[in-house]
C-alpha positions in Angstrom: -0.1 0.4 -0.1 1.3 3.5 -0.9 1.8 5.5 2.0 0.3 9.0 1.0 2.8 10.8 3.4 5.9 9.7 0.5 3.6 11.9 -1.6 4.9 15.5 0.1 8.3 14.8 -1.2 7.3 15.8 -4.5 8.9 18.8 -6.5 7.5 20.4 -9.4 9.6 21.6 -12.1 8.5 24.9 -13.4 9.2 26.8 -16.8 10.1 30.4 -17.4 6.1 31.4 -17.1 6.2 29.6 -13.4 3.9 26.6 -14.9 4.5 23.5 -13.9 6.3 21.6 -16.3 7.7 18.2 -14.6 7.9 16.3 -11.3 10.8 15.4 -9.3 10.3 12.0 -6.9 13.1 10.5 -4.4 13.9 7.2 -5.1 12.4 6.0 -2.0 8.6 7.7 -2.9 8.9 6.1 -6.9 9.8 2.9 -5.7 6.8 3.3 -3.3 4.5 4.8 -6.2 5.9 1.9 -8.6 4.8 -0.8 -6.9 1.4 0.5 -5.9 1.2 0.8 -9.7 2.4 -2.9 -10.4 -0.3 -3.6 -7.2 -3.0 -1.7 -8.9 -2.1 -4.0 -12.3 -1.8 -7.5 -10.7 -5.2 -6.9 -9.2 -6.9 -5.7 -12.3 -5.3 -8.8 -13.6 -6.8 -11.1 -10.9 -10.1 -9.2 -11.3 -10.2 -10.1 -14.9 -9.4 -13.9 -14.8 -11.6 -14.3 -11.4 -14.2 -16.2 -13.3 -12.2 -18.5 -15.1 -10.3 -19.9 -11.3 -13.9 -19.6 -9.8 -14.8 -22.4 -12.7 -12.8 -25.1 -10.8 -9.1 -26.4 -12.4 -10.8 -28.5 -15.1 -13.0 -26.0 -16.6 -9.8 -23.2 -16.9 -7.2 -25.5 -18.4 -5.3 -26.1 -15.4 -2.5 -27.9 -16.3 -1.4 -30.5 -13.7 2.4 -30.2 -11.7 3.7 -32.8 -13.0 3.0 -32.4 -16.3 3.8 -29.0 -16.5 7.0 -30.0 -14.8 8.0 -33.1 -17.2 7.3 -30.0 -19.9 10.1 -27.6 -18.7 
């Protein structure tokens, strides 16, 4: 989970007219934000595939571990 306190370290870079042009993040904040986005992506994938997972191994097309191991 993203600690929103980390977002307080965000700095804006402004152009010659004083308009926000870019954002600077320290590495701790960047890594936390990246981890949060990856978690969101994972959750989205699970949500998308949940109906297939809930249908059971046979209907989902699951491969037995022994059979999968032989293919590798």
